[in-house]
C-alpha positions in Angstrom: 26.0 2.1 -3.8 24.8 0.6 -7.1 21.0 1.4 -7.1 20.9 4.1 -4.4 18.6 2.1 -2.1 18.8 3.2 1.5 20.3 0.2 3.4 19.6 1.3 6.9 17.8 3.9 9.0 19.1 4.4 12.5 17.2 6.0 15.4 17.9 7.1 19.0 15.5 4.7 20.7 15.3 1.8 18.3 13.1 -0.5 20.5 11.2 1.7 23.0 9.5 4.1 20.6 8.5 1.5 18.1 7.0 -0.6 20.9 4.9 2.4 22.2 3.7 3.2 18.7 2.8 -0.5 18.0 0.9 -0.7 21.3 -1.0 2.4 20.4 -1.7 1.1 16.9 -3.0 -2.2 18.2 -5.4 -0.4 20.6 -6.6 1.9 17.8 -7.2 -1.1 15.5 -9.2 -3.0 18.2 -11.4 0.1 18.6 -11.8 0.4 14.9 -12.6 -3.3 14.5 -15.1 -3.3 17.4 -17.2 -0.1 16.7 -19.3 1.3 13.9 -17.6 2.7 10.8 -20.7 4.1 9.0 -24.4 4.0 9.4 -27.0 4.6 6.7 -30.8 5.1 6.9 -33.6 5.3 4.4 -37.4 5.0 4.7 -37.1 4.2 8.4 -34.6 1.5 8.0 -31.1 1.8 9.4 -27.9 -0.3 8.6 -24.6 -0.2 10.4 -21.2 -1.1 9.0 -17.9 -2.2 10.7 -14.8 -3.9 9.4 -16.5 -7.3 9.3 -19.7 -6.1 7.6 -18.2 -5.9 4.1 -16.8 -9.4 4.0 -20.0 -10.7 5.5 -22.1 -8.9 2.9 -20.0 -10.2 0.0 -20.2 -13.8 1.4 -24.0 -13.5 1.7 -24.1 -12.5 -2.0 -22.2 -15.6 -2.9 -18.8 -13.9 -3.5 -16.8 -15.8 -0.9 -13.6 -15.2 -2.9 -13.9 -11.4 -2.5 -15.0 -11.8 1.1 -11.9 -13.8 1.9 -9.6 -11.2 0.2 -11.2 -8.2 2.0 -11.2 -9.9 5.3 -7.5 -10.9 5.1 -6.3 -7.6 3.8 -8.3 -5.4 6.2 -8.3 -7.6 9.4 -6.1 -10.7 9.1 -2.9 -9.2 7.8 -3.0 -5.9 9.8 -3.6 -7.6 13.2 -1.1 -10.4 12.4 1.6 -7.7 11.5 0.9 -5.8 14.7 0.8 -9.0 16.8 4.1 -10.1 15.4 5.7 -6.7 16.1 4.5 -6.7 19.7 5.7 -10.3 20.2 9.2 -9.4 19.0 9.6 -6.0 20.7 8.2 -7.2 24.0 10.2 -10.4 23.7 13.4 -8.5 23.4 12.7 -6.8 26.7 12.5 -10.1 28.5 15.3 -11.7 30.4 15.0 -14.8 28.1 13.5 -13.9 24.7 11.1 -16.4 23.2 12.9 -19.1 21.1 11.0 -18.5 17.8 11.2 -14.7 17.9 13.4 -14.6 14.8 10.8 -16.5 12.7 8.0 -14.2 13.9 10.0 -11.1 13.0 10.8 -12.5 9.6 7.1 -12.8 8.8 6.6 -9.1 9.4 8.1 -8.3 6.0 6.0 -10.9 4.3 2.8 -9.5 5.8 3.6 -5.8 5.2 2.3 -5.5 1.6 -0.9 -7.3 2.4 -1.9 -5.0 5.3 -4.1 -2.5 3.5 -5.9 -0.5 6.1 -4.9 2.8 4.5 -6.2 1.7 1.1 -9.4 0.5 2.8 -10.0 4.0 4.3 -9.7 5.5 0.8 -12.3 3.0 -0.3 -14.6 4.0 2.6 -14.2 7.7 1.6 -15.2 6.9 -2.0 -18.2 4.9 -0.7 -19.2 7.8 1.5 -19.4 10.1 -1.4 -21.4 7.6 -3.5 -23.8 6.9 -0.6 -24.5 10.6 -0.1 -26.7 10.6 -3.3 -28.6 7.5 -2.2 -29.2 7.5 1.5 -28.7 9.4 4.8 -25.2 8.6 6.1 -23.4 9.1 9.4 -19.8 8.6 10.4 -19.1 6.2 13.3 -16.3 6.3 15.9 -14.4 3.5 14.3 -13.6 5.7 11.3 -11.9 8.2 13.5 -9.9 5.4 15.2 -8.8 4.0 11.9 -8.0 7.5 10.7 -5.6 7.9 13.7 -4.3 4.4 13.1 -2.8 5.2 9.7 -0.2 7.8 10.8 0.5 5.7 13.9 1.4 2.7 11.8 3.4 4.8 9.4 5.4 6.3 12.3 5.9 2.8 13.9 7.4 1.5 10.6 9.5 4.7 10.1 10.9 4.5 13.7 11.8 0.8 13.4 15.5 0.0 12.8 15.1 -3.6 11.5 18.8 -4.3 11.4 19.1 -3.2 15.1 16.4 -5.7 16.0 18.2 -8.5 14.3 21.5 -7.4 15.9 19.8 -7.3 19.3 18.5 -10.8 18.8 22.0 -12.0 17.9 23.5 -10.2 20.9 20.9 -11.7 23.2 21.8 -15.2 22.0 18.5 -16.2 20.4 18.8 -20.0 19.7 19.8 -21.1 16.3 21.2 -17.7 15.3 24.8 -18.7 14.4 25.9 -15.9 12.0 29.6 -16.5 11.2 30.7 -12.9 10.5 34.4 -13.9 10.1 33.5 -16.4 7.4 31.5 -13.8 5.5 34.3 -11.2 5.8 36.9 -13.6 4.3 34.6 -15.5 1.8 35.1 -15.3 -1.9 32.5 -13.0 -3.7 31.0 -16.0 -5.4 30.2 -17.7 -2.1 28.2 -15.0 -0.5 24.4 -14.5 -0.7 22.1 -11.8 0.6 19.1 -13.2 2.3 15.8 -12.1 0.6 14.0 -12.0 3.9 16.3 -10.3 6.5 19.1 -8.9 4.3 21.8 -10.8 6.1 24.9 -11.4 4.0 25.7 -15.1 4.3 28.6 -17.4 3.4 27.3 -20.4 1.5 28.8 -23.9 1.3 26.2 -25.7 -0.8 22.6 -25.8 -2.0 19.6 -25.9 0.3 21.2 -23.7 2.9 19.1 -21.6 5.3 19.9 -18.1 6.6 21.5 -18.4 10.0 19.7 -15.3 11.1 16.1 -15.7 10.1 16.0 -19.4 9.1 14.5 -18.8 5.6 15.9 -20.5 2.6 18.8 -18.9 0.8 18.9 -18.4 -3.0 21.5 -16.6 -5.1 18.6 -15.3 -7.1 14.8 -15.9 -6.7 14.1 -19.4 -8.2 12.6 -19.3 -11.7 12.1 -15.6 -11.3 11.5 -14.7 -15.0 9.3 -17.6 -15.8 7.1 -17.1 -12.7 6.8 -13.4 -13.4 5.8 -14.0 -17.0 3.2 -16.6 -16.0 1.6 -14.4 -13.3 1.8 -11.3 -15.6 0.1 -13.1 -18.5 -2.6 -14.4 -16.1 -3.2 -10.9 -14.8 -3.4 -9.5 -18.4 -6.0 -12.1 -19.3 -8.2 -11.2 -16.3 -7.7 -7.5 -17.0 -10.2 -7.7 -19.9 -13.2 -9.1 -18.0 -12.3 -6.9 -15.0 -13.0 -3.9 -17.2 -15.8 -5.3 -19.4 -18.0 -7.0 -16.9 -19.9 -5.0 -14.2 -18.4 -4.6 -10.7 -21.7 -3.6 -9.1 -25.4 -2.8 -9.9 -27.4 -0.1 -8.2 -31.1 -0.8 -8.3 -33.2 2.2 -7.2 -37.1 2.0 -7.2 -36.9 -1.1 -9.3 -34.7 0.4 -12.0 -31.0 0.4 -12.5 -28.1 -0.8 -14.6 -24.8 -2.5 -14.1 -21.7 -0.4 -13.7 -18.2 -1.2 -14.7 -15.0 0.3 -13.2 -14.9 3.0 -15.9 -18.6 3.6 -15.4 -18.1 4.2 -11.7 -15.4 6.8 -12.4 -17.7 8.4 -15.0 -20.5 8.6 -12.5 -18.3 10.4 -10.0 -17.2 12.8 -12.8 -20.8 13.5 -13.8 -21.6 14.2 -10.2 -18.9 16.9 -10.0 -16.5 14.8 -7.9 -13.7 15.0 -10.4 -10.9 14.5 -7.8 -12.4 11.2 -6.7 -13.1 10.3 -10.3 -9.4 10.8 -11.1 -8.4 8.8 -8.0 -10.7 5.8 -9.0 -9.6 6.0 -12.6 -5.9 6.1 -11.8 -6.0 3.4 -9.1 -8.4 1.0 -10.7 -7.6 1.4 -14.5 -4.2 3.0 -14.9 -2.3 1.4 -12.1 -2.9 -2.3 -13.1 -2.1 -1.3 -16.7 1.1 0.5 -15.7 2.1 -2.5 -13.6 1.6 -4.9 -16.5 3.4 -2.7 -19.0 6.2 -2.0 -16.5 6.7 -5.7 -15.7 6.7 -6.6 -19.4 9.4 -3.9 -20.1 11.5 -5.2 -17.2 11.2 -8.8 -18.3 12.0 -8.1 -22.0 15.0 -5.8 -21.2 16.4 -8.4 -18.8 16.0 -11.3 -21.2 17.7 -9.3 -24.0 20.5 -8.5 -21.6 20.0 -4.8 -22.1 22.2 -2.4 -20.2 19.8 0.5 -20.9 19.4 2.8 -17.9 19.8 0.1 -15.2 19.4 2.6 -12.3 16.1 4.0 -13.7 14.8 0.5 -14.4 15.5 -0.4 -10.7 13.5 2.7 -9.6 10.7 1.6 -12.0 10.7 -1.8 -10.3 10.3 -0.2 -6.9 7.4 1.9 -8.1 5.7 -1.2 -9.7 6.2 -3.1 -6.5 4.8 -0.4 -4.3 1.7 0.9 -6.2 -0.2 -2.3 -6.9 -2.0 -2.6 -3.6 -3.7 0.8 -4.1 -5.9 -0.7 -6.8 -7.9 -2.4 -4.1 -9.8 0.9 -3.5 -12.6 -0.2 -5.8 -13.0 -3.6 -4.1 -13.1 -2.1 -0.6 -15.6 0.5 -1.7 -17.8 -2.2 -3.1 -17.6 -4.2 0.1 -19.0 -1.2 2.0 -21.7 -0.4 -0.5 -23.0 -4.0 -0.9 -23.2 -4.4 2.9 -24.9 -1.1 3.7 -27.3 -0.5 0.8 -29.8 -3.3 1.0 -33.2 -1.4 1.3 -35.4 -3.8 -0.7 -37.3 -2.2 -3.5 -36.2 1.3 -2.5 -32.5 1.0 -3.2 -30.2 -2.0 -3.4 -26.5 -2.5 -4.5 -25.4 -5.9 -5.7 -21.8 -7.0 -6.6 -20.9 -8.0 -10.1 -18.6 -10.7 -11.5 -16.2 -8.1 -12.8 -15.1 -7.4 -9.2 -13.8 -11.0 -8.8 -11.7 -10.6 -12.0 -10.4 -7.3 -10.9 -9.4 -8.6 -7.5 -7.6 -11.4 -9.3 -5.7 -8.8 -11.4 -4.5 -6.9 -8.3 -3.4 -10.0 -6.5 -1.6 -11.6 -9.5 0.2 -8.4 -10.3 1.4 -8.1 -6.7 2.7 -11.7 -6.8 4.3 -11.0 -10.2 6.2 -8.0 -8.8 7.3 -10.0 -5.8 8.5 -12.8 -8.0 10.7 -10.6 -10.2 14.3 -10.3 -9.0 15.7 -6.9 -10.0 19.3 -8.2 -9.5 18.8 -10.2 -12.7 18.9 -7.0 -14.7 22.3 -6.1 -13.4 23.5 -9.7 -13.9 22.2 -9.8 -17.5 23.9 -6.5 -18.4 27.2 -7.6 -16.8 27.0 -10.9 -18.9 26.5 -8.9 -22.1 29.4 -6.6 -21.3 31.7 -9.6 -20.5 
């Protein structure tokens, strides 16, 4: 009512269809993880790449930090999210649902922004274009499986009525779920809190209380929201400079080559006539992090000055800032593919650069900063000023 956010999507088959789609997505993911994504050949040598090749190649080059980030966002988080959804949806079809089903379902929301298979596929596409000028490249069956996985996961999320799942758990008598709806309905407005994890409106009686539906801690507002967002944003801004100044990779062909920065990579695509990809890389890797930093700074300053300026539009701005940050990982995913595949000795080799670590730090810190900011504080501050 206040910010025009959709509170609930209802569907005809709220459990059966999401279960079928998540089973399909899991099978597609297992196919994609177990088969070849791309294969390259040059001078009689042939290299294959799968989902694990990129992280392994980065770790071999001494960049275990990037290896861990790529492995978690492309394998760990997606399979964990799918596994949690299957556990919940299958559990709700049992005569006696598992005891900890509510905690597992609560973790789905925390895993959602870190599951980046769709971003990874864009990175693979950019890598495919870059590799075409260096080596012979062929597409493997895993790429088709992952390509089908994306619309399947999107459909599974779109068909899921999360509130129905919580209501079904409550109806089935999941242990420890003791939501007192009568107390909520009769409580004073100052004694009700919306859970940040599951959205349940709860009646509070003191500090340190947990949500009776999902079990996560309740807070009237995110603790130390502004200070944490400032700290994470400043740290990201500091890393943004080396991320754009230092090289992210180096292509060495026939013994000659030079380091390439993020801007240099976009320029190479532009010089090669691939201007749509050049714009994509420039926007995702340069503009998006900058827009997130500027946007978060604007939200923080206007909140701390108790500004009532265009509250609705600022809320929309926050949603955009929170949603777009993950797409900056395109450059990191592209690099993981290139480093793993293009190792042909003196003929052609691609090595990672230190700028990639700084850039991954920018992406992760800005994501954490957006998650730390509580947009409700904007409305609170404006109301305090008007009082």
